[in-house]
C-alpha positions as CSV (number, residue, x, y, z in Angstrom):
1,M,4.5,-19.6,-1.2
2,D,1.2,-20.5,-3.0
3,F,-2.9,-20.8,-1.3
4,E,-5.3,-22.8,-1.5
5,L,-9.1,-22.5,-0.7
6,K,-11.5,-25.6,0.3
7,T,-14.5,-26.2,2.6
8,L,-13.0,-27.7,5.4
9,G,-14.2,-27.9,9.2
10,V,-12.8,-28.7,12.5
11,E,-14.3,-32.2,11.9
12,G,-12.6,-32.8,8.0
13,A,-9.2,-30.9,9.5
14,A,-8.0,-34.0,11.3
15,N,-7.4,-35.8,8.5
16,E,-5.5,-33.1,6.3
17,R,-2.3,-34.0,4.9
18,C,0.3,-31.3,6.3
19,D,3.1,-30.3,8.3
20,A,1.4,-28.1,10.2
21,L,-2.3,-27.8,11.3
22,L,-3.6,-24.4,12.8
23,V,-7.4,-24.5,14.3
24,L,-9.1,-21.4,15.1
25,L,-11.7,-21.4,17.7
26,D,-14.0,-18.4,18.3
27,E,-15.6,-17.8,21.7
28,G,-18.3,-19.7,20.0
29,F,-16.7,-22.7,20.1
30,K,-19.0,-26.1,20.5
31,A,-16.8,-29.3,20.9
32,G,-18.0,-32.3,18.7
33,T,-16.8,-36.0,18.9
34,D,-13.7,-35.4,16.3
35,P,-10.4,-35.7,17.7
36,L,-9.3,-31.8,17.2
37,S,-12.8,-31.1,19.1
38,K,-11.8,-33.5,22.1
39,I,-8.6,-32.3,22.3
40,A,-9.9,-28.4,22.8
41,A,-12.9,-29.2,24.9
42,D,-10.5,-31.0,27.3
43,A,-7.6,-28.3,27.5
44,I,-10.8,-26.0,28.4
45,K,-12.1,-27.7,31.0
46,A,-8.0,-28.1,32.5
47,K,-7.8,-24.4,31.8
48,G,-4.7,-25.5,29.4
49,F,-6.3,-23.4,26.8
50,D,-9.1,-20.7,26.5
51,T,-10.4,-19.4,23.2
52,K,-9.7,-15.4,24.4
53,P,-7.6,-13.7,21.2
54,G,-3.7,-14.7,22.0
55,K,-4.6,-17.9,23.4
56,T,-2.3,-20.9,22.0
57,L,-2.2,-24.5,22.4
58,Q,0.6,-26.9,20.8
59,A,0.5,-30.6,20.1
60,W,2.8,-32.9,18.7
61,R,1.1,-35.9,16.5
62,P,-2.0,-36.0,18.6
63,P,-4.2,-39.2,18.2
64,G,-6.2,-39.2,15.4
65,V,-4.9,-36.2,13.8
66,T,-3.0,-36.5,10.7
67,A,-0.8,-32.9,10.8
68,A,2.6,-34.0,13.0
69,R,2.0,-30.6,14.5
70,V,-1.5,-28.9,16.0
71,L,-1.9,-25.4,16.7
72,L,-5.1,-24.7,18.4
73,L,-5.6,-20.7,18.5
74,G,-8.1,-18.5,20.4
75,C,-9.3,-15.6,18.4
76,G,-12.2,-13.8,20.3
77,D,-15.2,-13.1,18.8
78,G,-14.0,-14.5,15.3
79,S,-14.0,-11.2,13.5
80,P,-11.1,-10.7,10.4
81,R,-8.9,-8.7,12.7
82,R,-8.8,-11.6,15.5
83,I,-8.3,-13.7,12.7
84,H,-5.6,-11.8,11.4
85,S,-3.7,-11.2,14.6
86,A,-4.1,-15.3,15.9
87,V,-2.7,-16.4,12.1
88,H,0.1,-13.5,11.7
89,G,1.3,-14.9,15.2
90,A,1.0,-18.6,14.3
91,V,2.7,-18.5,10.9
92,A,5.6,-16.4,12.0
93,S,6.9,-18.8,14.7
94,L,6.7,-21.7,11.9
95,R,8.1,-20.1,8.9
96,T,11.4,-21.7,9.5
97,A,10.3,-24.6,11.3
98,G,10.8,-27.0,8.4
99,I,7.0,-26.7,7.7
100,R,6.5,-27.0,3.9
101,R,2.8,-27.6,3.6
102,M,0.3,-25.7,6.1
103,A,-3.7,-25.8,6.4
104,I,-6.0,-23.1,8.4
105,C,-9.2,-23.9,9.5
106,L,-11.5,-20.9,10.5
107,P,-14.2,-20.6,12.8
108,P,-17.6,-22.1,11.1
109,S,-19.2,-19.2,12.6
110,S,-17.4,-16.5,11.1
111,D,-18.2,-14.6,7.9
112,D,-16.3,-16.8,5.4
113,G,-15.4,-14.0,2.7
114,R,-13.6,-12.0,5.6
115,A,-12.1,-14.7,7.7
116,V,-10.3,-16.0,4.2
117,R,-9.6,-12.8,3.5
118,A,-7.7,-12.0,6.8
119,A,-6.2,-15.5,7.1
120,V,-4.3,-15.4,3.3
121,A,-3.1,-11.6,4.4
122,A,-1.8,-12.5,7.5
123,A,0.0,-15.8,6.3
124,A,1.5,-14.2,3.5
125,E,2.6,-10.9,5.7
126,A,3.9,-13.4,8.4
127,S,6.0,-15.5,6.4
128,Y,7.6,-13.0,4.4
129,V,11.4,-12.5,4.4
130,F,13.9,-10.4,2.9
131,V,16.9,-12.3,1.4
132,S,17.9,-10.3,-1.6
133,T,21.3,-8.4,0.2
134,K,22.0,-11.4,2.4
135,S,25.2,-13.7,1.9
136,K,23.7,-16.6,3.6
137,P,19.8,-15.9,3.3
138,E,17.4,-18.4,5.1
139,P,13.9,-17.7,3.4
140,S,10.3,-18.9,4.8
141,E,10.2,-22.4,4.3
142,I,6.3,-22.6,3.6
143,E,5.5,-23.5,0.5
144,K,1.4,-23.9,0.6
145,V,-1.1,-22.6,2.2
146,V,-4.5,-24.3,2.2
147,I,-7.3,-21.9,3.7
148,G,-10.4,-24.0,4.9
149,C,-13.8,-22.4,5.9
150,A,-17.5,-23.7,6.1
151,D,-18.3,-22.8,2.3
152,A,-15.0,-22.3,-0.6
153,A,-17.7,-21.7,-3.2
154,L,-19.0,-18.6,-1.3
155,A,-15.8,-17.4,-0.5
156,R,-14.0,-17.9,-3.6
157,S,-14.1,-14.3,-5.0
158,D,-13.0,-12.9,-1.6
159,F,-9.7,-15.5,-1.9
160,Q,-8.7,-14.4,-5.4
161,A,-8.8,-11.0,-3.9
162,A,-6.9,-11.6,-1.1
163,R,-4.4,-14.2,-2.9
164,G,-4.0,-11.2,-6.1
165,A,-3.7,-8.5,-2.9
166,A,-0.6,-10.7,-1.2
167,L,1.4,-10.8,-4.8
168,G,1.2,-7.2,-4.8
169,I,1.8,-6.4,-1.5
170,E,5.1,-8.7,-1.7
171,L,6.3,-6.9,-4.4
172,A,5.9,-3.6,-2.8
173,R,7.9,-5.2,0.0
174,E,10.3,-6.1,-1.7
175,L,11.0,-2.8,-3.7
176,G,10.7,-0.6,-0.5
177,N,13.3,-3.2,1.8
178,L,15.9,-2.6,-1.0
179,P,19.0,-0.6,-0.3
180,P,18.7,2.8,-1.5
181,N,22.0,2.0,-3.8
182,R,20.2,-0.4,-5.5
183,A,16.6,0.8,-5.6
184,T,17.7,3.6,-7.4
185,P,14.9,5.5,-10.1
186,T,16.7,3.8,-13.3
187,R,15.8,0.5,-10.9
188,L,12.3,1.2,-10.7
189,G,12.0,2.1,-13.9
190,E,13.4,-1.4,-15.2
191,E,11.0,-2.9,-13.0
192,A,8.1,-1.2,-14.3
193,K,9.0,-2.1,-17.6
194,R,9.4,-6.3,-16.1
195,L,6.3,-6.1,-14.6
196,A,4.9,-4.7,-17.6
197,K,6.0,-7.2,-20.0
198,T,5.1,-10.0,-17.9
199,G,1.5,-8.6,-16.6
200,G,0.2,-7.3,-20.4
201,F,0.2,-3.5,-19.5
202,Q,1.6,-0.3,-21.6
203,C,5.0,0.9,-20.0
204,E,6.8,4.0,-21.3
205,V,10.0,5.4,-19.0
206,L,11.1,9.1,-19.5
207,G,14.4,10.3,-18.5
208,P,15.2,14.3,-17.9
209,K,15.2,15.0,-21.3
210,E,11.8,14.1,-21.8
211,V,10.8,15.6,-18.3
212,A,12.5,18.7,-19.4
213,R,10.4,19.0,-22.9
214,L,7.1,18.3,-20.5
215,G,7.8,21.4,-18.7
216,M,8.4,20.0,-15.0
217,G,10.3,21.9,-13.9
218,S,9.0,21.3,-10.1
219,F,10.4,17.7,-10.4
220,M,13.6,18.4,-12.2
221,A,14.6,20.9,-9.0
222,V,14.1,18.2,-6.6
223,A,16.3,15.9,-9.0
224,Q,19.0,17.8,-9.7
225,G,21.0,17.6,-6.7
226,S,21.5,13.8,-7.4
227,E,23.6,12.0,-10.2
228,E,21.2,9.4,-10.3
229,P,19.0,10.6,-13.6
230,L,15.2,10.9,-12.8
231,R,12.9,8.7,-13.8
232,F,8.9,9.3,-14.7
233,I,7.4,5.6,-15.2
234,V,4.0,5.5,-16.9
235,L,1.8,2.5,-16.6
236,K,-1.2,1.4,-18.2
237,Y,-3.7,-1.2,-17.6
238,H,-6.6,-2.3,-19.9
239,G,-9.0,-3.9,-18.4
240,A,-12.4,-2.4,-19.9
241,A,-13.2,-0.6,-23.3
242,A,-10.9,2.0,-24.4
243,G,-13.4,4.8,-24.1
244,E,-13.6,4.3,-20.3
245,A,-12.3,7.1,-18.2
246,P,-9.2,5.5,-15.8
247,V,-8.6,5.5,-12.2
248,V,-5.1,6.8,-12.2
249,L,-2.7,6.2,-9.0
250,V,0.2,8.4,-8.3
251,G,3.1,7.3,-6.2
252,K,5.5,9.5,-4.8
253,G,9.1,7.7,-6.0
254,I,11.6,9.1,-3.6
255,T,14.3,6.4,-3.8
256,F,16.4,8.2,-0.7
257,D,15.7,11.3,1.1
258,S,18.7,13.4,2.8
259,G,16.2,16.4,3.0
260,G,18.6,18.1,0.6
261,I,20.2,21.3,1.7
262,S,17.3,21.2,4.6
263,I,19.2,17.8,5.5
264,K,17.9,15.6,8.1
265,P,19.2,14.6,11.5
266,A,21.6,11.2,10.8
267,P,19.3,9.2,13.1
268,E,17.1,7.0,11.3
269,M,18.4,8.6,8.1
270,D,18.7,5.2,6.9
271,E,15.0,4.8,6.8
272,M,14.6,7.6,4.3
273,K,14.6,4.4,1.7
274,F,11.3,3.6,2.3
275,D,10.6,7.2,1.0
276,M,9.4,5.5,-2.4
277,G,6.5,3.5,-0.3
278,G,4.0,5.0,-2.6
279,A,5.5,4.3,-5.6
280,A,6.1,0.9,-4.7
281,S,2.8,0.7,-3.7
282,V,1.4,1.3,-7.5
283,L,3.9,-1.4,-8.8
284,G,2.8,-4.0,-6.2
285,T,-1.2,-3.0,-7.2
286,F,-0.2,-3.5,-11.1
287,R,1.0,-6.7,-9.4
288,A,-2.0,-7.8,-8.5
289,L,-3.8,-6.3,-11.5
290,A,-1.9,-8.6,-13.4
291,E,-3.4,-11.4,-11.4
292,L,-6.9,-10.4,-11.0
293,K,-7.6,-8.9,-14.5
294,P,-10.7,-6.7,-13.3
295,R,-12.8,-4.9,-15.8
296,I,-11.3,-1.3,-15.1
297,N,-8.7,1.0,-16.9
298,V,-5.8,1.9,-14.1
299,V,-2.9,4.5,-14.7
300,G,0.0,4.6,-12.7
301,L,2.3,7.4,-12.6
302,I,6.0,7.2,-10.6
303,P,7.7,10.7,-10.9
304,A,11.4,8.9,-9.1
305,C,15.0,10.3,-7.9
306,E,16.6,11.0,-5.1
307,N,16.7,14.1,-2.8
308,L,20.2,14.8,-2.2
309,P,22.4,18.0,-1.3
310,S,25.1,19.3,-3.3
311,G,26.3,22.2,-5.7
312,R,23.5,21.3,-8.1
313,A,20.8,21.0,-5.1
314,F,18.0,23.6,-5.1
315,K,17.9,25.7,-2.2
316,P,15.6,27.1,0.7
317,G,14.0,30.3,-1.4
318,D,14.5,29.1,-4.9
319,V,11.7,29.6,-7.1
320,V,10.4,26.9,-9.6
321,T,7.8,26.7,-12.3
322,S,5.7,23.4,-12.0
323,L,4.1,21.8,-15.4
324,S,0.6,23.3,-14.6
325,G,2.8,27.0,-14.7
326,Q,2.3,27.9,-10.9
327,T,5.3,28.8,-9.4
328,I,6.2,27.5,-6.0
329,E,8.8,29.1,-3.2
330,V,10.8,26.6,-1.9
331,L,11.1,26.8,1.7
332,N,12.2,23.9,3.1
333,T,13.7,21.4,0.8
334,D,12.9,18.5,2.8
335,A,9.1,19.0,1.6
336,E,10.3,17.4,-1.6
337,G,7.5,14.6,-2.0
338,R,4.9,17.3,-3.0
339,L,7.0,19.0,-5.7
340,I,7.1,15.7,-7.7
341,L,3.3,14.8,-7.2
342,C,2.3,18.3,-8.2
343,D,3.7,17.7,-11.4
344,A,2.8,14.1,-12.3
345,L,-1.2,15.4,-10.9
346,T,-0.7,17.9,-13.7
347,Y,0.2,15.2,-16.2
348,A,-3.1,13.2,-14.9
349,E,-5.2,15.6,-16.4
350,R,-4.5,14.2,-20.1
351,F,-5.9,11.0,-19.3
352,K,-9.4,12.8,-18.4
353,P,-9.6,10.3,-15.5
354,R,-12.7,9.1,-13.0
355,A,-10.3,9.9,-10.2
356,V,-7.0,10.4,-9.1
357,V,-5.3,8.7,-6.2
358,D,-1.9,10.0,-5.3
359,I,0.1,7.7,-2.4
360,A,2.8,9.5,-0.5
361,T,5.0,8.8,2.3
362,L,4.5,12.7,2.6
363,T,4.8,14.6,6.6
364,G,6.3,13.3,10.0
365,A,2.9,15.3,10.9
366,C,0.7,12.5,9.5
367,V,2.6,10.2,11.9
368,I,1.9,12.4,15.0
369,A,-1.9,12.6,14.1
370,L,-2.9,9.1,13.2
371,G,0.6,7.1,14.4
372,A,1.1,3.3,12.3
373,V,-2.2,2.1,12.4
374,R,-4.3,4.2,9.8
375,S,-2.9,6.3,6.5
376,G,-4.1,9.5,6.5
377,L,-6.9,10.1,3.6
378,F,-7.5,13.7,2.2
379,S,-10.2,14.0,-0.7
380,T,-12.4,16.6,-2.3
381,D,-15.0,14.1,-3.1
382,D,-17.1,12.7,-0.4
383,E,-18.0,9.6,-2.3
384,L,-14.6,8.8,-3.3
385,A,-13.3,9.6,0.2
386,E,-16.4,7.1,1.4
387,A,-15.2,4.2,-1.1
388,L,-11.2,4.5,-0.2
389,S,-12.3,4.1,3.2
390,Q,-14.7,1.4,3.0
391,A,-12.0,-1.0,0.8
392,G,-9.4,0.4,3.6
393,E,-11.6,-1.7,5.8
394,L,-12.3,-4.5,4.4
395,A,-8.9,-5.3,3.5
396,L,-7.7,-4.8,7.0
397,D,-5.8,-1.3,5.4
398,P,-7.4,1.5,7.0
399,C,-7.2,5.0,6.6
400,W,-8.6,8.3,8.2
401,R,-10.3,11.5,6.7
402,M,-8.6,14.2,7.0
403,P,-9.7,17.9,7.0
404,L,-9.2,20.1,3.8
405,D,-10.9,23.4,5.3
406,D,-9.7,26.3,2.7
407,E,-8.6,28.1,5.9
408,Y,-5.7,25.6,5.8
409,G,-3.9,26.9,2.9
410,E,-3.6,30.7,4.3
411,G,0.0,29.7,5.3
412,L,1.4,28.7,1.7
413,K,1.1,32.5,0.9
414,T,4.3,33.8,-0.3
415,N,5.2,37.2,-1.9
416,F,7.5,35.9,-4.0
417,A,5.6,33.3,-5.8
418,D,1.8,31.8,-6.3
419,V,2.7,29.1,-3.1
420,A,5.1,28.1,-0.7
421,N,6.0,24.4,-0.6
422,V,5.5,24.3,3.5
423,A,3.4,26.2,5.7
424,G,4.3,25.8,9.3
425,R,4.5,23.1,11.6
426,P,0.7,23.1,12.5
427,A,-1.1,20.9,10.8
428,G,1.4,19.8,8.5
429,A,-0.2,16.9,6.7
430,V,-3.1,19.2,5.9
431,T,-1.6,22.1,4.5
432,A,0.7,19.3,2.4
433,A,-2.3,18.2,1.6
434,K,-3.8,21.7,0.6
435,F,-0.5,22.0,-1.4
436,L,-1.2,19.3,-3.7
437,Q,-4.9,19.8,-4.4
438,R,-4.4,23.3,-6.0
439,F,-2.9,21.2,-8.8
440,A,-5.8,18.5,-8.8
441,G,-8.9,20.8,-9.2
442,S,-9.9,19.2,-12.6
443,Y,-10.6,16.0,-11.5
444,R,-11.9,13.9,-8.4
445,W,-9.1,13.4,-6.0
446,A,-8.1,11.5,-2.8
447,H,-4.5,11.8,-1.0
448,L,-2.7,9.2,0.9
449,D,-0.3,9.8,3.5
450,I,1.2,6.8,4.3
451,A,4.2,7.9,6.0
452,G,3.3,6.4,9.4
453,T,2.2,2.9,7.6
454,A,4.5,2.5,4.4
455,W,7.2,0.9,6.7
456,K,8.1,-0.6,10.9
457,G,11.1,0.7,12.6
458,G,12.7,-1.0,15.3
459,A,13.4,-4.4,15.6
460,A,10.6,-5.1,13.0
461,K,12.0,-2.5,10.4
462,G,11.2,-3.2,7.1
463,S,8.8,-2.2,4.5
464,T,4.7,-3.0,5.4
465,G,3.6,-3.0,1.7
466,R,0.5,-0.7,2.8
467,P,-2.0,0.7,0.8
468,V,-1.4,-1.8,-1.8
469,G,-4.7,-4.2,-0.1
470,L,-6.5,-0.8,0.1
471,L,-6.1,0.1,-3.5
472,V,-6.7,-3.1,-5.0
473,Q,-9.9,-3.8,-2.9
474,Y,-10.7,-0.2,-4.2
475,L,-10.2,-1.0,-7.6
476,L,-12.1,-4.0,-7.1
477,S,-15.1,-2.2,-6.0
478,Q,-14.8,0.0,-9.2
479,E,-15.3,-2.7,-11.5
480,Q,-19.2,-2.6,-11.2
481,A,-19.4,1.2,-10.7
482,P,-20.5,4.1,-12.7
483,R,-17.8,5.1,-15.3
484,S,-18.9,8.6,-15.6
485,V,-16.3,10.9,-14.2
486,S,-17.9,13.4,-11.4
487,R,-16.6,16.4,-10.4
488,R,-18.8,16.8,-6.9
489,G,-16.9,18.2,-4.5
490,A,-13.9,18.9,-6.4
491,K,-13.0,21.9,-5.2
492,A,-9.1,23.6,-5.6
493,E,-7.3,26.5,-4.7
494,P,-8.5,29.4,-7.4
495,A,-5.1,29.8,-9.5
496,P,-4.8,31.5,-12.9
497,R,-4.8,29.0,-16.0
498,K,-1.9,29.3,-17.7
499,R,-0.4,27.1,-20.7
500,T,2.9,25.5,-20.2
501,R,5.1,24.1,-22.8
502,A,3.7,20.9,-23.3
503,G,0.3,22.6,-24.0
504,V,-1.1,21.0,-21.0
505,R,-3.4,23.3,-19.1
506,A,-4.5,23.3,-15.4
507,Q,-4.7,24.8,-12.1
């Protein structure tokens, strides 16, 4: 599906050639003399329509209007969230209604840039249909969406950002929705290479032998129970000078998580194919970078493997040695995401990054804390946390900052290794972040726990593509930010520095 932006108000919308015309009316609507205004005014007077959120009026070939189908949509105060909700509902109802070309006319009183972003995001999200594994696919029939606003020139940059993010979100959803027998670690590596070739990136995909030579003992331990070989994917986008420090994105790529020896209950275990949501979001973000080409350097790191029980699988009580040299006692094999991420976080040091953001469907505890509305945000740097929070709000992909008090790390102490991989049920999302913090002490770091936001269950089951929107907006905001690498607030758990086989020094 393609998007087009044009200057278009209610007066001109009546002449817009399209199969369906969506006209959003906010509570400040004032009727003019054009055909659409008259329809709306008559309907409001007769109490057949209201500009309150959720109100809709549909008309077929109304007089004086070129479009065959017209939908008047109430959007309340005209805020981005109200616009997103109205557009999403309308587009979802029309995606298989024979509509090829659609036009969306935004309220003239709305903030053009943010309203355009909301409309593009909603239309893309609502029109998406997963058909890759269906024998008789019924894809969305919508081919083009025209976004009309009061001043297209002013909203152009927001439109481009939203369009690029939409492409990335679509890729992340597609990868996330693939069944685990298709979305294997090998497949993720192939997708990364394909994306790099078309987008002009650098890509390196490491296998078990290369990962062993690096000394990623924690990552290898998780992968050893599966017959599917692990993959460690390294993507590099160069949009700025070679000497400029990159932002590093680290995505958890557990392509199926059974829990391992600490096996999960059978109900809803199929949803553990979504446990590679962090990896999918990194690949989706790189898809957006290919489209937007911001002047910034970005590195993507994806440790990908399966977590399965077998005679070779790692066990509760095992002690593994991470790339940093720190030893880890495995108390629960279902807390595997942090075990693959910690080695990737250590690997990230070699890029001397300006910031590192890891993205992971990490803990059920975060779902309990925040539900499906906001992703959990943990950071050792106030400036980085604020930038990510603002990006999430602008992209309608919000997060919420969670604590990282030192006291939360007490439960990770063990008599048998430097650190345990779990600390009990209380504050489980926080203690998981405290574990990762130990491996991110040499740079500005943030962790996004997307366990509640990466996918939906029930009748709407499927990947959401989050937090691609947040990540894309954050990277765009960093395009003009100072290039120096700040260590302000970067504080990690104390641990002795050790040299690993790969020669990497880390805490």
